[in-house]
N, C-alpha and C positions, 0 to 999 in steps of 0.2 A: 533610412539606415545611413550612418555617416552624416548625421545632421549638422555637425560642425557648429559654426556660430549661429545663434538664433535669429540674427538680423543681417549681418554683413554677408553678402554673396549667398544668401539663403534661398534655395529653390522654393521653399514652402512659405516664406514670410508673406508674400503678397496674398496667398490664400488665407493665411491666419488672420491678416488684417481685415479681410472681407468676411470673416465669420466662420471659416473652416476650423476644425480641430482634429487631432488625430494622435498617433503614436510617433514620438520622435526618439531616436536611439543614437547615442553618442558615448563612446568610452573615455574620451579625454576629460579629466576632472574639471579643468578650467571652463571648457565649453558647457559641461554638464551644469555647473553652477549658474552660468548665464542663462541657460534654457529654463531652469527652475524659476529664475527671477523674472525673465521677460516673456515667457510663454506659459502662463498658469493654466490655460485651458487645455493644453496638450497633456497627454499621459507620457511623462518622460521616463526613459529607461537608460541608466548609466551602465552600459555593457557593450560587448562586441557580439555581432551575430555570426555564428559559425556552426558548421555541422560536426565539429569535433566532439567526441563523447566526453571530453574533459569539462570540468566545471569552471575552470579558469584558463586563460590563454595569455601569452605574452604580447603586449602591444609595444611596437617600436614608435614611440611618441615623438613627433616633431612639433615642438611647442609653437603655438600661435599660427599654425597653418592647417590645411586640410590634407596633409601628406602622411599623417600617422597611419600605420598599417600593421596587420598581424601576419603579413606575408614576409618571410625572411628574405626571399630573393629580391623583393621590391625594396626592402630596407637596405640591402647590400648595394643596390643601384643608387639609392640616395647617398649612401656613404661615399661611393666612388665619385659622385658629383659634388662632394664637399658639404652635404647636408647632414648636420649633426642630429642625433636622436637620443632619447632617454628611454630605457626599457622599464615598463611597469607591468604589473599583473592585474588583469581586469576580469570580471565575470563574463561567462558565455551564456547567451540566450538563443532560443529558436523562435522563429516567427510564428510557427504554428501554436506554440505555447503562449506567446504574448497575445495573439488574437483570441485564443480560447479564454485566457484569463480576463481579457477586456470585455468578454461577452458579446463579441461582434458576429456571432453566428447569424447569418441571414441579413446582416446589415450591408448597405452599399459601401464599398471602399472605392473612392473615386480614383486614387492613384497611389502607387508605391514607387518611391525613388530609392535606388540602390547605388550608393557612391562609397565604396569600401576599399578603394586603393588596391585592386588586384585580387580581392577575395570574393568576387561576385559569384562565382560558381558555388563556393561554400555557403554563401548566404542564401542563394536560390534553393539549395538542397534542404533548407530548413522549412520551406513552405510548400504545402500541397496546393498548387495552382488550379487543380480541378475542383477542390473544395472551396477555397477562397478565390473569389473572382474579381480582383481589382480591375476597374475599367481600363486603366492605363498603367503600363509599366515603363519607367524611365530608368535605364541601366547604363552606368558608365561603361563605355566600350572601347576605350583607348588606354594604353599603359600610362601610368602616372607620369606627368610632365612630358608627354610625347603625343604624337599622332598615330602611333602604331596600333592597329586594330587588335582587339582581344576577344571579340564576340564569338569567335569560333570555339572558344573554350567552354561556353555555357549556353549558346543560343538554342540548342536542341531542347533543353529543359523547358524553355518558354514556348517554342513553336509546337512541340509535341503536346503541350497542355492546352492548345487551342487559342493561341495568340498569333496575330499577324504583324509583321514589321511594317511601320508606316513612315518613319522619319529618322534621319541621323543628323544631329545638329553640330557635329564637329567634335563632340566629346561623348555624348550619350545617344543610345538608340531608344526609340519609342516604339512600344508594342501595344496593340489594341486587342482586348478580348473580342472574340469573334461575334458575340452577341451584341456588342456595342459598335462594331466597326462601321456599319451602314450609317449610324448617327454621327460618328465622330471622324471618320476617315478624311473627309474633305477639309475639316478644320485643322487636322494634323498632317496634312500632306505636304506642307512646306514649312521651313524654319522662319524665324523672325526676319522680317524684310520691310522694305519701304511702304508696303501696302498696309502695314499695321498702324493702329493709332498709338502714337508714342510722344513723349516729351523729351527733348534733348537735355542732357545733363547741364549744359551751359545755360539753358533757359531756366532750369530749376534753380541754379546757383544765383542767377540774376534776380529771380523772384524772391528768394530768401534774403538777398541783400536789400532789395527794395523794401521788404517788410520791416527789416531791421532799421533802415533809415526812417521809415514812417514812424516807427515807435519812438525814435529819437526826436523827430519833429514834434510829435504829440507831447512828449515829456517836457521839452524846453519851451514850447508854446504855452503849455499849462503852467509851468513855473513862472513864466513872464506874466501871464494873466493874473495869477495869484498874487504876485508881487505888486502889480499895479493896483489891484483891488485893495490890498492891505494899506498901501500908501494913501489911496483915496479916502479910506475910512478914517484916517488920522487928519485929514484936511479940515481947516476951519469952516464953520457953517456958512460964512459969507462968500463961498467960492462962486465962481462963474457958473450960471445955470447950464451953460453948454457943457462945462466940464462935468457937472453932476450927471447930466444925461449920458455922457460918454462912460462915466464910471458905472452907471446902472447897466449900460449895454455890455460892458466888460464882465460885470458880475453875472449877468444872464448867460453870456457865452461860456464863462467858466463853469457855471452850474450845468449847462447842457453838455459840456465836454466830460464832466464827471459821470454823466449817465451813459456815455458811449461805451461800446464793447471794447474798443482799444484801450481806454483808460482802465477798465476793470481787469482786462487780461494782463496788463503790464503792471498791476499793483505790486506783485512780488518783486519785479525788477526795481521799482522805485524804492521799496523798503530796503533791498540789498544795497542800492546806491547810498541811501542815507546812513546805513550802518557802516559802510566802508568810509564814508566821509567823517563820521564821528570817530572812528578808529584812528584815522589819520590825524585829526585835530588833537586827540588825546596823547599823541606821541611827544 
């Protein structure tokens, strides 16, 4: 709930990329379009989750952010902070209904994330946690753009349904279903830390730069080899035997390079470069 962008700062993206799929819910039209495009395996719902009996609700939309909310008081705080919003009307759904419609009765639900900018209690009131038993609940538990705790507004709904608190990561609180606590409690007893296997963003950036430079080397080396082979093919028959041998070696190296994965993967890039060059020459 509150799926926001399907990739950027997405809590569920790492799971999706490893084969998971599920129900993603987001009322902001721009993010909804991105979800449909980038997450085809998910069942996407463009709506707000709320216990209101109304079929539609007003969303105070803050474009390009995760700050959109259906809570008037939260939107007023945004306005006082100079954050502009646009009001739109969006459909309302209940989690119980979505799960029934998806045919998930008896299926394992590994986790549910609730990130709805102050409307957590209203969202939790739409699901019977004694019927549907997500293994893990991850619920935003601080007021938007602050460290002020808010879990006292809704936590009894979770604890009374047989969930135990196990972790606060600075923004969200994690709860385990009692029947899975023994299995998962140790793994979820501490937040991300130096003991975890991770790759630094700086190292990832360097790796991407290295791969781009290698692609450039392959491109220009191949271009040079092709040029040398073409020149050699036009050489008179009475050339130096040593030169002929070198030409054959270059041709063999060029043929081998054409069979490499790097050459095949960068085919589209070479076509684009040639098209751009032709366009410049025609000006």
